[in-house]
Steps between C-alpha positions, in 0.01 A plus 500: 500500500388330180211682330170316500419334170141532384352158437164376393302351787165329524313749719212263568744232618685752717175609665396140561843422649481806727149403613610144576804628691278737699283206610807299601643797691168547682508131594856535632401812692209312660729209595748740660216673687377168640846432643544861615168502683565168672864548608721791604796593285724387789334155506538470124867600515570267793311187396453539125715328239774758449580386146133525397473840666817626327366383163166669568675822605718495187190449284315785666800731466529417128127562452529827688782620272310390189178675599689817597629506142154437357355771726763747381410425138129544576565839664712601200222395258240688706720811513545488122125459451426792732749722316331430165163630626 
């Protein structure tokens, strides 16, 4: 594994980007809930556009992996903060 290189980032920009992404993710979650509440998973699998569903599943899986990594970093940061107290 290549060691992480420290780089200068614009923290305000990062926070704005994360906030905007959170809004978009909430919107996507609401859209998925509308479909989920209206149709069974069997109906979606049977009658839905399989290519669109496969793309959506791939996107969700990638997001899941990404946020697992972010969550692990958050836990690590919180553990380090707790140890310093």
